[in-house]
C-alpha positions as CSV (number, residue, x, y, z in Angstrom):
1,M,-306.8,76.8,94.0
2,D,-305.3,77.2,90.7
3,D,-307.8,75.2,89.0
4,A,-311.0,77.1,90.5
5,V,-309.4,80.0,89.5
6,Q,-309.3,78.7,85.8
7,V,-313.6,78.7,86.3
8,L,-313.8,81.7,87.0
9,E,-311.1,83.4,84.3
10,A,-313.2,81.2,81.7
11,L,-316.4,83.3,82.6
12,I,-314.5,86.1,82.3
13,E,-313.5,85.4,79.5
14,H,-316.9,84.5,77.8
15,L,-318.5,87.4,79.8
16,D,-318.9,89.1,76.5
17,E,-321.0,86.5,74.9
18,L,-323.6,85.3,78.1
19,P,-326.3,88.1,77.9
20,A,-327.0,86.9,74.9
21,L,-327.1,83.4,76.0
22,V,-328.8,83.8,78.5
23,G,-331.2,85.8,77.6
24,A,-333.9,88.0,79.4
25,D,-333.0,86.7,82.3
26,W,-329.5,88.3,82.2
27,D,-330.3,91.1,84.2
28,H,-331.6,88.7,87.3
29,V,-327.7,86.7,86.5
30,R,-325.2,89.2,86.4
31,P,-325.7,90.2,89.6
32,A,-324.5,86.5,91.3
33,L,-321.9,86.3,88.8
34,L,-320.2,89.8,89.5
35,A,-320.4,88.5,93.4
36,D,-318.6,85.6,93.0
37,V,-316.2,87.1,91.0
38,E,-315.4,90.3,92.6
39,A,-315.1,88.6,96.2
40,W,-312.2,85.7,94.2
41,L,-310.8,89.2,93.4
42,R,-310.9,90.8,96.7
43,G,-309.7,87.0,98.5
44,D,-313.1,87.0,100.1
45,G,-313.5,83.8,99.3
46,D,-312.7,79.9,98.3
47,P,-312.0,79.6,94.7
48,A,-313.7,76.4,94.4
49,E,-316.7,77.5,96.2
50,L,-317.3,80.7,94.2
51,A,-316.7,78.3,90.9
52,G,-319.5,76.3,92.2
53,H,-321.8,79.7,92.5
54,V,-321.0,80.4,89.0
55,L,-321.9,76.8,87.5
56,F,-324.9,76.4,89.9
57,T,-325.9,80.4,88.4
58,L,-325.6,79.2,84.9
59,R,-326.9,75.7,84.7
60,R,-330.2,76.7,83.6
61,Y,-328.2,78.1,80.4
62,P,-327.0,75.1,79.0
63,E,-325.2,77.3,76.6
64,A,-323.8,79.8,78.5
65,L,-322.9,76.9,80.5
66,A,-321.1,75.1,78.1
67,R,-319.4,78.4,77.7
68,V,-317.5,77.9,81.4
69,R,-317.6,73.9,81.7
70,A,-314.3,74.2,79.4
71,A,-312.2,75.4,82.2
72,R,-309.2,73.7,82.9
73,S,-310.3,73.3,86.6
74,L,-312.9,71.1,85.7
75,R,-310.3,68.6,84.6
76,S,-308.8,68.3,88.0
77,P,-310.3,65.4,90.2
78,A,-310.4,67.2,93.3
79,T,-311.6,69.9,92.1
80,L,-314.6,68.1,90.5
81,E,-314.8,66.9,93.9
82,G,-315.0,70.4,95.6
83,L,-317.8,71.2,92.8
84,R,-319.9,67.9,93.4
85,D,-319.9,69.1,97.1
86,V,-320.9,73.0,96.5
87,H,-323.2,72.3,93.9
88,P,-323.9,68.5,92.5
89,A,-327.0,69.8,90.5
90,A,-324.4,72.6,88.9
91,F,-321.4,69.5,88.5
92,S,-324.2,67.3,86.4
93,A,-325.1,70.1,84.4
94,A,-321.6,71.2,83.7
95,T,-319.6,68.3,82.4
96,P,-322.4,66.3,80.5
97,G,-320.0,66.1,77.4
98,G,-317.2,64.2,80.2
99,L,-313.5,65.2,80.8
100,E,-312.0,64.3,77.5
101,S,-314.2,66.9,75.5
102,M,-313.4,70.0,77.3
103,T,-310.4,72.2,76.1
104,V,-308.3,74.7,77.9
105,P,-308.8,78.1,77.7
106,D,-305.2,80.3,77.7
107,R,-305.0,81.5,81.1
108,A,-305.2,85.5,81.4
109,P,-302.9,87.8,83.8
110,A,-304.9,88.8,86.4
111,E,-304.9,92.9,85.1
112,H,-306.7,91.3,82.6
113,V,-309.4,89.5,84.3
114,A,-310.2,92.6,86.7
115,G,-310.2,95.1,83.8
116,R,-312.7,92.4,81.7
117,L,-314.5,92.0,84.8
118,R,-315.3,95.7,85.4
119,D,-315.9,96.0,81.4
120,S,-317.8,93.4,81.0
121,L,-320.4,92.9,83.8
122,V,-321.3,96.4,84.8
123,D,-325.0,97.2,84.3
124,P,-324.7,99.6,81.1
125,A,-327.9,101.4,82.9
126,A,-326.5,102.1,86.1
127,V,-326.2,105.8,87.2
128,Y,-322.6,106.7,89.2
129,L,-321.9,109.7,91.4
130,N,-318.5,110.4,89.6
131,A,-315.9,112.7,90.5
132,W,-312.4,114.1,89.0
133,F,-310.4,116.6,88.9
134,H,-310.1,118.4,85.0
135,E,-307.1,118.2,83.0
136,R,-305.2,117.3,85.9
137,A,-301.8,115.6,84.5
138,E,-302.1,111.9,85.6
139,G,-300.1,111.4,88.4
140,A,-299.0,114.9,89.6
141,P,-300.8,115.8,93.2
142,L,-302.8,119.1,93.6
143,L,-300.6,122.3,94.9
144,V,-301.4,124.1,97.8
145,G,-303.2,127.5,97.8
146,E,-303.6,126.8,94.0
147,A,-307.8,125.9,93.0
148,A,-308.3,123.0,91.2
149,P,-311.1,122.7,88.9
150,L,-313.3,119.8,90.4
151,R,-316.2,118.4,88.3
152,V,-318.9,116.4,89.7
153,N,-321.8,114.3,87.3
154,L,-325.0,111.8,87.8
155,G,-324.8,109.1,84.7
156,P,-322.3,106.5,82.9
157,K,-319.4,105.2,85.3
158,R,-316.0,107.8,83.9
159,A,-313.0,106.2,82.7
160,G,-310.7,108.7,85.4
161,G,-311.4,110.2,89.1
162,A,-313.5,108.6,91.8
163,A,-317.1,106.7,91.0
164,A,-319.9,105.5,93.2
165,T,-322.8,103.6,92.5
166,V,-326.1,105.0,92.6
167,T,-328.2,103.3,94.6
168,E,-331.9,104.7,94.5
169,A,-330.9,106.1,90.8
170,R,-335.6,105.8,90.7
171,C,-335.4,109.2,92.9
172,F,-333.8,111.7,90.6
173,D,-336.9,110.4,88.3
174,E,-339.1,112.8,90.0
175,V,-337.0,115.9,90.2
176,D,-335.3,118.6,87.7
177,H,-332.8,118.9,89.6
178,V,-330.3,118.0,93.1
179,D,-327.9,119.8,94.7
180,V,-324.5,118.8,94.7
181,V,-322.3,119.9,98.0
182,V,-318.5,119.5,98.4
183,R,-316.9,119.0,101.7
184,C,-313.0,119.0,102.8
185,A,-311.1,119.1,106.3
186,T,-308.3,120.7,104.6
187,A,-309.4,122.4,101.6
188,R,-311.6,125.5,100.7
189,V,-314.1,125.0,98.4
190,E,-316.0,127.2,96.3
191,P,-318.8,127.9,95.9
192,A,-320.7,125.8,99.2
193,S,-322.8,124.1,96.7
194,R,-324.3,123.6,93.1
195,R,-327.0,122.6,91.7
196,L,-327.5,119.9,88.8
197,A,-329.9,119.4,86.4
198,M,-331.9,116.1,85.9
199,P,-331.9,113.4,84.8
200,P,-328.8,112.0,84.8
201,S,-326.4,112.7,81.6
202,A,-322.6,112.5,80.9
203,E,-322.5,115.3,79.3
204,R,-323.8,117.6,82.3
205,F,-321.7,118.5,85.5
206,V,-321.0,121.1,88.0
207,E,-317.3,122.1,89.1
208,F,-315.9,123.6,92.3
209,A,-312.9,125.3,93.1
210,L,-311.0,123.1,95.2
211,T,-307.8,124.7,97.1
212,P,-305.6,122.7,99.3
213,L,-304.5,124.5,102.8
214,R,-302.0,122.6,103.5
215,A,-299.2,119.9,102.3
216,G,-300.5,116.2,102.7
217,A,-303.7,113.5,102.7
218,L,-306.7,115.2,101.4
219,R,-310.1,113.8,102.2
220,V,-313.0,114.8,100.1
221,A,-316.8,114.5,100.4
222,V,-319.1,114.7,97.5
223,V,-322.8,114.8,98.9
224,V,-326.2,114.8,96.5
225,L,-329.5,116.3,98.1
226,V,-332.8,115.5,96.9
227,Q,-335.1,118.3,98.0
228,N,-332.7,118.9,101.0
229,D,-332.2,115.0,101.4
230,P,-329.1,113.2,101.2
231,V,-329.4,110.3,98.7
232,E,-325.9,109.7,97.6
233,R,-322.3,110.1,99.0
234,L,-319.0,109.6,97.9
235,E,-315.6,109.5,99.2
236,F,-312.2,109.4,97.9
237,D,-308.5,110.4,99.0
238,D,-306.1,112.6,97.8
239,E,-302.6,114.3,98.2
240,A,-301.4,117.7,98.3
241,A,-298.1,119.3,97.3
242,P,-296.6,122.0,98.7
């Protein structure tokens, strides 16, 4: 399995180059690559099969495929047989120069792999529902009885806080505002709702005051409504201290 992982790591190591090599089809190719590598990071799939899917996805793009086929995994006879069984067409396309022509990339640490995946495969045009506590020190708990400023926006994914991809961002094109509601069973939230101007923007946000009522776990829900219909929801956990 370590050999198959090298195919997936080689993919991530060359992600910055792939959009130019794939060209106009990148918007269609990216989701397939994202699904395969995310499944690998979650431990949900067989790495050999996922590596085969990657090669199969890139089979029509020889320059992009060349960036991935140098992986050490393709030196392993066992892995080669596994990939041939999964996707014969991808196997033949991936090894046109023979095993001897392949070079071996450095193995990236798992944290680096995960970071490159999130940074390089994210759709730059995607809209996210973001929620974060403004000016909160990293690792600091919320305090019972003290209001914490919770900000919410729609726009690019923020580096900190919680975020959820908006699945139907087109609905924001038809309105000049949305309503944002924040709920938490163990905290007081003021005001009950706020109006956020559209279109989505990193610069625009609404702010709520969230005051924990007791120590312990907090479950916060953020709901976006378009013309009173909920269109997106974000839930995240936090902690309050006495």
